[in-house]
PLY file of the C-alpha trace (Angstrom):
ply
format ascii 1.0
element vertex 250
property float x
property float y
property float z
element edge 249
property int vertex1
property int vertex2
end_header
129.19 137.51 104.38
131.19 138.70 107.42
134.89 139.59 107.28
135.74 136.33 109.07
133.95 134.39 106.27
135.81 136.19 103.48
137.16 133.61 101.00
140.63 135.18 101.20
140.76 134.76 104.97
141.05 137.15 107.92
142.84 140.49 107.97
146.42 140.03 109.12
146.22 142.61 111.91
143.21 140.80 113.39
145.02 137.46 113.26
147.99 138.98 115.11
145.68 140.52 117.69
143.84 137.25 118.27
147.19 135.46 118.68
148.11 137.86 121.48
150.96 139.55 119.61
149.61 143.08 120.01
146.43 145.14 119.88
144.96 145.52 116.40
146.25 149.09 116.14
149.73 148.07 117.30
149.65 145.14 114.87
148.96 147.57 112.04
152.09 149.51 113.07
154.13 146.27 113.04
152.91 145.47 109.53
153.55 148.98 108.23
157.08 148.86 109.67
157.87 145.70 107.70
158.28 143.57 110.81
155.76 140.88 109.78
156.38 138.00 107.38
153.74 135.70 105.91
155.03 132.47 104.37
158.53 133.94 104.13
157.45 137.21 102.51
157.53 140.60 104.27
154.05 142.12 104.26
153.45 145.87 104.62
149.92 146.18 103.24
147.24 146.51 105.90
144.57 144.88 103.73
146.39 141.54 103.52
144.21 138.56 104.45
145.44 135.14 105.58
144.05 131.77 106.58
145.34 131.21 110.14
145.25 127.43 109.84
147.50 127.52 106.77
149.74 130.61 107.02
153.17 130.68 108.66
153.63 134.11 110.25
156.76 135.58 111.82
157.06 138.85 113.73
160.60 140.17 114.12
161.85 136.76 113.01
159.89 134.82 115.64
157.12 132.48 114.56
153.63 133.18 115.88
151.53 130.22 117.00
148.09 130.62 115.39
146.50 127.37 116.55
144.66 127.38 119.85
144.58 123.57 119.98
148.36 123.37 120.44
149.78 123.59 123.95
153.36 124.12 125.11
154.16 123.27 128.71
157.11 123.26 131.11
157.18 120.63 133.85
159.59 120.75 136.77
160.08 117.02 137.17
160.83 115.80 140.69
163.33 113.05 141.43
161.69 109.62 141.33
159.24 110.47 138.55
159.53 108.41 135.37
159.45 110.08 131.93
156.46 108.14 130.68
152.80 109.03 130.21
151.68 105.91 132.14
153.38 103.17 134.13
151.98 99.64 134.34
153.91 99.07 137.58
152.25 102.00 139.29
155.39 104.08 139.62
155.09 107.91 139.59
155.22 109.21 136.01
154.77 112.41 134.01
151.23 111.45 133.05
150.18 111.61 136.72
150.89 115.35 136.77
148.79 116.02 133.65
145.65 114.72 135.28
143.05 117.37 135.90
143.79 120.51 133.91
145.67 118.92 131.01
144.40 115.34 130.70
141.63 116.36 128.30
144.11 118.01 125.91
144.74 115.43 123.16
148.19 114.31 122.16
150.30 115.98 124.85
153.58 114.09 125.34
156.96 114.79 126.89
159.76 116.01 124.61
162.64 113.66 125.29
163.28 112.15 128.70
164.93 112.74 132.03
165.98 109.63 133.94
164.23 108.74 137.18
166.87 110.37 139.38
167.25 113.58 137.36
165.14 116.61 138.25
164.20 119.72 136.36
162.84 121.02 133.09
160.89 118.69 130.84
158.92 120.17 127.95
155.51 118.79 126.96
153.52 119.56 123.83
151.07 118.19 121.27
152.91 120.02 118.48
154.43 116.96 116.84
156.59 118.83 114.35
158.22 120.98 117.02
158.63 118.08 119.44
160.30 115.91 116.80
162.77 118.62 115.85
163.63 119.45 119.46
164.65 115.81 119.98
166.42 115.30 116.66
170.23 115.50 117.02
170.67 117.41 113.74
169.15 120.53 115.34
171.71 120.50 118.17
169.30 121.93 120.75
171.24 123.01 123.82
170.33 121.64 127.25
171.69 123.19 130.45
172.29 121.16 133.60
173.32 121.89 137.16
175.21 119.00 138.72
176.69 118.27 142.11
179.60 115.88 141.55
182.04 114.04 143.75
185.53 115.44 144.17
187.13 118.78 143.42
187.05 119.39 139.66
190.50 120.34 138.31
190.95 123.66 136.54
191.52 122.21 133.06
188.59 119.78 132.93
186.24 122.17 131.16
188.72 122.67 128.34
189.13 118.92 127.94
185.36 118.37 127.83
184.87 121.10 125.24
187.58 119.49 123.10
185.92 116.08 123.42
185.95 113.14 125.83
185.85 109.59 124.56
183.15 107.26 125.89
182.55 103.64 124.80
179.85 104.81 122.35
181.85 107.71 120.91
183.34 111.11 121.63
181.27 113.64 123.57
181.83 117.39 123.47
180.19 119.81 125.86
179.29 123.27 124.60
179.94 125.07 127.89
181.32 124.06 131.28
181.63 126.11 134.44
182.52 125.32 138.03
180.17 127.28 140.27
181.39 126.20 143.70
183.52 123.62 145.49
183.35 122.54 149.13
183.32 119.49 151.38
184.92 117.31 148.72
182.25 118.08 146.12
181.90 120.42 143.15
178.87 122.27 141.78
179.05 122.62 138.01
176.95 123.99 135.16
177.16 122.11 131.90
175.60 122.92 128.52
175.40 120.13 125.96
173.50 119.41 122.75
174.00 115.64 122.99
170.92 113.54 123.65
172.41 110.11 124.28
171.00 108.18 127.24
172.41 109.22 130.64
175.02 111.28 128.79
175.82 113.73 131.59
176.02 111.04 134.25
178.19 108.80 132.08
180.45 111.66 131.04
181.10 112.92 134.55
181.65 109.38 135.86
184.25 108.88 133.14
186.11 111.98 134.32
186.27 110.55 137.86
183.56 112.86 139.23
180.32 110.87 139.52
177.09 112.84 139.72
175.38 113.06 143.11
172.55 115.35 141.98
171.46 116.43 138.50
168.94 119.12 137.51
168.13 120.27 133.98
167.70 124.04 134.16
167.10 125.00 130.52
166.20 123.71 127.07
167.35 126.20 124.47
166.30 129.61 125.82
163.46 128.22 127.94
164.51 128.45 131.59
163.34 126.49 134.62
163.79 129.59 136.77
162.05 129.48 140.13
159.21 127.22 139.00
158.13 125.01 141.90
158.99 121.33 141.69
156.13 119.15 140.50
154.27 122.02 138.79
153.36 122.56 135.13
153.13 125.97 133.48
152.29 127.19 130.00
155.17 128.59 127.97
154.62 132.20 126.98
154.51 133.35 123.37
158.14 134.46 123.42
159.36 131.11 124.77
157.42 129.18 122.13
158.83 131.51 119.48
162.40 130.87 120.59
161.86 127.10 120.34
160.48 127.48 116.82
163.48 129.61 115.87
165.95 127.14 117.42
164.75 124.34 115.14
164.16 126.44 112.03
160.36 126.58 112.00
0 1
1 2
2 3
3 4
4 5
5 6
6 7
7 8
8 9
9 10
10 11
11 12
12 13
13 14
14 15
15 16
16 17
17 18
18 19
19 20
20 21
21 22
22 23
23 24
24 25
25 26
26 27
27 28
28 29
29 30
30 31
31 32
32 33
33 34
34 35
35 36
36 37
37 38
38 39
39 40
40 41
41 42
42 43
43 44
44 45
45 46
46 47
47 48
48 49
49 50
50 51
51 52
52 53
53 54
54 55
55 56
56 57
57 58
58 59
59 60
60 61
61 62
62 63
63 64
64 65
65 66
66 67
67 68
68 69
69 70
70 71
71 72
72 73
73 74
74 75
75 76
76 77
77 78
78 79
79 80
80 81
81 82
82 83
83 84
84 85
85 86
86 87
87 88
88 89
89 90
90 91
91 92
92 93
93 94
94 95
95 96
96 97
97 98
98 99
99 100
100 101
101 102
102 103
103 104
104 105
105 106
106 107
107 108
108 109
109 110
110 111
111 112
112 113
113 114
114 115
115 116
116 117
117 118
118 119
119 120
120 121
121 122
122 123
123 124
124 125
125 126
126 127
127 128
128 129
129 130
130 131
131 132
132 133
133 134
134 135
135 136
136 137
137 138
138 139
139 140
140 141
141 142
142 143
143 144
144 145
145 146
146 147
147 148
148 149
149 150
150 151
151 152
152 153
153 154
154 155
155 156
156 157
157 158
158 159
159 160
160 161
161 162
162 163
163 164
164 165
165 166
166 167
167 168
168 169
169 170
170 171
171 172
172 173
173 174
174 175
175 176
176 177
177 178
178 179
179 180
180 181
181 182
182 183
183 184
184 185
185 186
186 187
187 188
188 189
189 190
190 191
191 192
192 193
193 194
194 195
195 196
196 197
197 198
198 199
199 200
200 201
201 202
202 203
203 204
204 205
205 206
206 207
207 208
208 209
209 210
210 211
211 212
212 213
213 214
214 215
215 216
216 217
217 218
218 219
219 220
220 221
221 222
222 223
223 224
224 225
225 226
226 227
227 228
228 229
229 230
230 231
231 232
232 233
233 234
234 235
235 236
236 237
237 238
238 239
239 240
240 241
241 242
242 243
243 244
244 245
245 246
246 247
247 248
248 249
């Protein structure tokens, strides 16, 4: 019987190495330093064995993905693309961009939606548990948007929006609001909000008298759009996946 066929599983340091956390020697140092948890328990013994398909492992508080069948992707959605996996009217949709490299990966879907005219970061995954939690309002996942709006935004608007602005379907509070620039009768703002109601940013800014001319989502939690080219898909790195797990308590 080989070590991989041991009834108690695989040595923890090998599991960490295979998951890309560190070399096997460095993983042993992490374990000895008490920086690794297995199923909520700190492990310091180097002989510990685990079953990767069952164990929940955290390193420095960040969950480690042990399943190679799960994918985590960031899509920079262009304007005019619909947040659907297929469209019976032939309109451009997210599913079109998965064709080729990702179409053979089962179960990949978009996490939430961006409306047709909104650009920017849309997460995709086949990790159903994570995707569900990222969309569920109880986890209050922060989304960051850049918006170009009509008119010159008054100095006190951010304070009012943080306190709460009443819309027909209830009060909305933004988590952060910042004016980045103003010129030619328009304002460039950055807005962070955990709300997920339909068209919430557009409806909110229209209610303040500053309709949105352009809207780009630039972050979900700590995952940033950065300089990713429009229309491209990239894999999230281990750290980004870990921050999403931590955000929703996994």
